[in-house]
C-alpha positions in Angstrom: 172.5 55.6 106.2 169.8 53.3 104.2 172.9 52.5 101.9 175.1 52.0 105.2 172.2 49.4 106.2 172.5 47.5 102.9 176.2 47.5 103.1 176.1 46.0 106.7 173.7 43.4 105.6 175.9 42.4 102.6 178.5 42.0 105.0 176.3 39.8 107.2 175.3 37.7 104.3 179.1 36.9 103.3 179.5 36.0 107.1 176.7 33.6 107.1 177.1 32.0 103.7 180.8 31.4 104.8 179.6 29.5 108.0 176.7 27.8 106.0 179.4 26.7 103.7 181.1 25.0 106.8 178.1 23.9 108.6 175.0 22.8 106.7 172.9 23.5 109.7 173.7 27.2 109.2 172.0 27.1 105.7 168.3 28.2 107.3 170.1 31.2 108.9 171.8 32.1 105.6 168.6 31.8 103.9 166.7 34.2 106.1 169.5 36.9 105.9 170.0 36.6 102.3 166.3 37.0 101.8 166.0 39.9 103.9 168.8 41.9 101.9 167.2 41.1 98.8 163.7 42.0 100.0 165.6 45.3 101.6 167.3 46.2 98.1 163.6 45.3 96.3 161.7 47.6 98.9 164.1 50.7 98.1 163.7 50.1 94.5 159.8 49.9 95.0 159.8 53.0 97.0 161.6 54.9 94.1 159.0 53.5 91.8 156.1 54.4 93.6 157.4 58.0 94.6 155.1 59.5 91.9 152.0 57.8 93.1 152.6 58.9 96.5 152.8 62.3 95.6 149.8 62.0 93.1 147.8 60.5 95.8 148.0 63.9 98.3 147.3 61.4 101.2 144.4 59.8 99.7 144.2 55.7 99.3 146.6 54.6 96.5 145.1 52.9 93.2 146.1 50.9 90.5 149.7 50.1 89.9 150.8 52.3 93.0 148.5 50.2 95.4 149.9 46.9 93.7 153.6 48.4 94.6 152.6 49.2 98.1 151.2 45.8 98.5 154.3 44.3 97.2 156.3 46.6 99.6 154.1 45.4 102.2 154.5 41.8 101.9 158.3 42.3 101.9 158.5 44.0 105.0 156.5 41.4 106.6 158.5 38.6 105.2 161.5 39.4 107.9 159.2 39.1 111.0 157.7 36.0 109.8 160.8 34.8 108.4 162.5 35.0 111.8 159.8 32.9 113.6 159.9 30.4 111.1 163.8 30.4 111.3 163.3 29.8 115.0 161.1 27.0 114.6 163.6 25.4 112.4 166.4 26.1 114.6 165.0 25.5 118.1 162.0 22.8 117.6 162.8 19.1 117.4 161.6 17.0 114.4 158.9 16.6 113.2 157.4 20.0 114.6 160.0 22.3 113.2 159.2 21.9 109.6 155.4 22.1 110.2 155.7 25.0 112.5 157.9 26.7 109.6 155.5 25.8 107.1 152.4 27.2 109.2 154.4 30.5 109.7 155.1 30.7 105.8 151.3 30.3 105.1 150.3 32.9 107.9 152.8 35.2 106.0 151.1 34.6 102.8 147.6 35.0 104.2 148.4 38.1 106.4 149.8 39.8 103.3 146.6 38.9 101.3 144.2 40.1 103.9 146.1 43.3 104.6 145.8 44.0 100.6 142.3 42.9 100.5 141.6 45.3 103.7 143.0 48.3 102.2 142.3 51.0 102.7 140.8 50.3 106.1 144.4 49.4 107.2 146.5 52.3 106.3 148.6 54.9 108.0 148.4 54.4 112.0 146.5 51.6 111.7 148.4 49.6 109.5 151.4 50.8 111.7 149.7 49.0 114.7 149.3 45.9 112.5 153.0 46.0 111.9 153.7 46.3 115.4 151.5 43.4 116.2 153.2 41.2 113.6 156.6 42.1 115.2 155.5 41.2 118.9 153.9 38.1 117.7 157.1 37.2 115.8 159.2 38.1 118.9 156.7 35.7 121.0 157.1 32.8 118.7 161.0 33.0 118.7 161.0 33.3 122.6 158.8 30.3 122.8 160.7 28.0 120.2 163.8 29.2 122.1 162.4 28.0 125.5 161.7 24.8 124.1 165.3 24.3 123.1 166.5 25.8 126.4 164.7 23.3 128.4 166.2 20.5 126.7 169.3 21.5 127.7 171.4 21.6 124.6 174.7 22.9 124.0 174.3 25.9 121.8 176.2 26.3 118.6 177.1 29.0 116.3 173.6 28.3 114.6 171.4 28.9 117.8 173.6 31.8 118.7 172.9 33.4 115.2 169.1 32.9 116.0 169.6 34.4 119.5 171.1 37.6 118.2 168.8 38.2 115.5 166.1 37.9 118.0 167.8 40.3 120.5 168.3 42.9 117.4 164.5 42.6 116.5 163.7 43.0 120.3 165.8 46.1 120.3 164.4 47.6 117.4 160.7 46.9 118.6 161.4 48.6 122.1 162.8 51.4 120.1 160.0 51.8 117.9 157.5 51.0 120.7 155.6 53.7 122.5 158.1 53.6 125.2 160.6 54.7 122.2 160.0 57.6 119.8 156.5 55.9 118.7 155.9 53.5 116.2 154.3 55.4 113.6 157.2 57.9 113.8 159.8 55.2 113.6 158.0 53.5 110.6 158.3 56.6 108.8 162.0 57.4 109.8 162.7 53.8 108.5 161.4 54.3 105.3 158.5 51.9 105.7 155.4 53.3 103.8 152.2 52.8 105.5 149.9 54.4 102.9 
C-alpha cells in the first residue's frame, strides 16, 4: 500500500510539473508536492535504517543514531502540514503578506522540529501523536484563514487556487479519519507508518 501511495505521488508530481511549466504561478504547488514525495521516500528509507534501533530499544526512548534518525523522520513528517500552510499563504494572500507569512510558517516548522527534538523523550508515543494532530489542525486553520482572505476578494479561481483547495480538502479528510471520530489518531499514526517513538 505504501508503494502505491508513492506511485500516486509520483504521478501527481508529473502532473503538477506539467502545469508549472505552462503557468509559473503553479510552481509553489509543484515545489510542495515534489518536496512531499522526496520526504516520503526518505522517511521510508529512514524507517528501514532505524528498524534495528527500534527493535533494540524494546519501547524505551531511542538514543544515539537511532534518536537522530527518528528526529529526522519527525521533521520530514512535519514538513507536509507546515508546507501546506506556507503554500496557502503564497497562493491566497496578497503581497506583501504572502511571502512574510510563508517565511514565518517555514521558521515555525524549524523551531517546532527543534523543540520536539529537545523535548524528547517527554513527547513520544501518544503525547507525540497529539502534537502531530495539533500541528495538522493548526495547518488546516491556516489554510482556511488564507483561503477566506482570497475568497473575500472575489477573485476568479484558477488551477493554482483549485490545487490548494483540493490538497487542503484531502488533508482535512485524513485528519477526520485519523481523529478521535475516526479510528483514533494514535492507531492511524501507527498504521500510516509514522513512528512516535
